C-alpha positions in Angstrom: 112.6 34.6 -6.7 110.2 37.5 -5.7 108.5 37.7 -2.4 105.5 39.8 -1.6 105.2 41.5 1.7 101.9 41.0 3.4 100.8 43.0 6.4 98.0 41.5 8.5 96.0 44.0 10.6 94.0 42.8 13.5 90.8 44.7 13.5 88.7 44.1 16.6 86.3 47.0 15.9 83.4 44.6 15.5 84.0 42.9 18.9 81.2 44.1 21.2 81.9 45.4 24.7 81.0 43.1 27.5 78.8 44.0 30.5 78.4 41.3 33.1 77.8 40.5 36.8 74.8 42.9 37.0 72.3 41.7 39.5 69.2 40.4 37.7 67.0 41.7 40.6 67.2 44.1 43.5 64.7 45.2 46.1 64.5 48.6 47.9 62.2 49.7 50.7 59.8 52.5 49.5 60.9 55.1 52.1 64.6 54.6 51.3 64.3 55.2 47.5 61.8 58.1 48.2 64.5 59.9 50.2 67.9 59.1 48.6 69.0 57.7 45.2 70.3 54.1 45.6 73.0 52.4 43.6 71.6 49.7 41.4 74.6 47.4 41.4 78.1 48.0 42.8 79.7 44.8 41.5 79.3 45.0 37.7 82.1 44.1 35.3 82.8 45.9 32.0 85.4 45.0 29.4 86.1 46.1 25.8 88.8 44.3 23.8 88.9 46.9 21.0 90.7 49.8 22.6 91.6 51.3 26.0 89.5 54.4 25.1 85.8 54.6 24.5 85.6 58.3 23.6 82.5 58.6 21.3 80.6 55.7 22.9 77.7 55.8 25.3 75.8 54.1 28.1 72.0 53.9 28.0 69.9 52.8 30.9 66.2 52.7 30.1 63.1 51.7 32.1 61.7 49.3 29.6 58.6 48.1 31.6 56.7 48.8 34.7 57.9 52.3 35.1 56.2 55.7 35.5 57.1 59.4 35.9 58.0 58.7 39.5 60.9 56.4 38.5 64.2 58.3 38.2 67.6 57.0 37.0 70.8 58.9 37.6 74.5 58.9 38.4 75.7 58.8 42.0 78.0 61.7 42.9 80.6 60.0 45.1 83.3 62.7 44.9 86.1 64.1 42.8 89.1 62.2 44.2 91.0 59.3 42.7 88.7 56.4 41.9 85.4 58.3 42.4 82.6 59.0 40.0 81.3 62.6 40.3 78.7 64.8 38.7 78.7 68.6 38.2 75.4 69.6 36.5 75.2 67.3 33.5 79.0 66.5 33.5 80.3 63.2 34.7 83.8 63.0 36.1 86.2 60.3 37.3 88.8 61.4 39.8 87.7 64.9 39.0 88.4 64.6 35.3 85.4 65.0 33.0 84.7 62.2 30.6 81.0 62.3 29.8 77.7 64.2 29.8 74.3 62.7 30.8 70.6 63.4 30.4 67.5 61.7 31.8 64.4 62.0 29.6 61.2 60.0 29.7 62.6 57.1 31.6 65.9 56.9 29.7 69.3 57.8 31.1 71.9 58.5 28.4 75.6 59.0 29.2 77.7 60.2 26.3 81.4 59.6 26.5 83.3 62.7 25.2 86.9 62.4 26.4 89.8 60.0 26.3 89.4 59.5 30.1 86.5 57.2 29.2 88.5 53.9 29.7 86.9 50.5 30.4 87.8 50.8 34.1 86.1 54.2 34.2 83.0 52.9 32.4 82.8 50.0 34.9 82.9 52.5 37.8 80.1 54.4 36.0 77.9 51.3 35.7 78.4 50.7 39.4 77.4 54.3 40.1 74.0 54.2 38.3 71.2 55.0 40.7 67.5 54.6 41.1 65.0 56.8 43.0 61.2 56.8 43.3 59.2 59.9 44.1 55.8 58.3 44.7 54.2 57.3 48.0 52.4 54.5 46.0 55.0 53.1 43.7 54.6 50.3 41.3 55.9 47.0 42.7 58.5 46.4 40.0 60.1 47.8 36.9 62.7 46.5 34.4 65.8 48.6 33.6 67.8 47.7 30.5 71.5 48.7 30.3 73.5 48.9 27.1 77.1 50.2 26.6 78.1 51.1 23.0 81.8 51.5 22.1 83.3 54.2 19.9 82.8 52.0 16.8 79.0 51.9 17.4 79.1 48.3 18.6 76.6 47.7 21.5 77.0 45.3 24.3 74.4 42.6 24.9 71.5 44.2 26.7 71.5 43.5 30.5 68.1 43.7 32.3 67.7 44.1 36.0 64.4 44.2 37.8 64.0 46.8 40.5 61.4 46.0 43.2 60.0 48.5 45.7 58.5 47.2 48.9 55.6 49.4 50.0 55.9 51.0 53.5 53.5 52.9 55.7 54.0 56.6 55.2 53.9 58.8 58.3 50.9 61.0 58.7 51.1 64.7 57.9 49.5 67.7 59.5 48.4 70.7 57.4 49.5 74.1 58.6 47.4 75.5 61.4 45.7 78.8 60.5 44.6 81.5 62.9 41.1 83.0 62.7 39.5 85.9 64.5 35.8 85.7 65.6 33.4 87.6 67.8 32.6 86.4 71.3 29.9 83.6 71.3 30.2 83.3 67.5 30.2 79.8 66.0 33.0 78.5 63.8 33.3 75.3 61.8 36.5 73.4 62.1 37.2 71.1 59.1 38.8 67.7 59.7 40.8 66.1 56.9 
């Protein structure tokens, strides 16, 4: 009696990564996001059952509605020690070890994973280090940001949308630089008021 040997390979390459626990809505005071980039969500959860390494994958965070040129997405530079996400130019590091490069163009932040240090735990820390900043004194009230993580097989996570609200605040008055003028005695001068 002959027996055939059958090897069954478990291929999880079609299983999408999972991004959950991202706040559906967050509100920032205008003056706060005018001055310092703010973390969008520090309690996100990321998982990928395929492999412990996502080298070749990417994260894309895009302002999909309500945005303008004053809306800026980025990566928070927390440091270069163990457990910290850092940036050096366009390079992103974890614990001082480079694992990705990033760009921000026309409302879209793209982080491309290019090293084996890009593990699910590192990607989760990256998601928790995404930032928002607004450079306008008259910002739009809200904008939607869509976040997608794609693994090394090209399989994307289900898009996650978070709405970022900006509460308007009174901006302090500014005084233009004072200029010095010379004039003859008893001459008239016009002082402009702005």
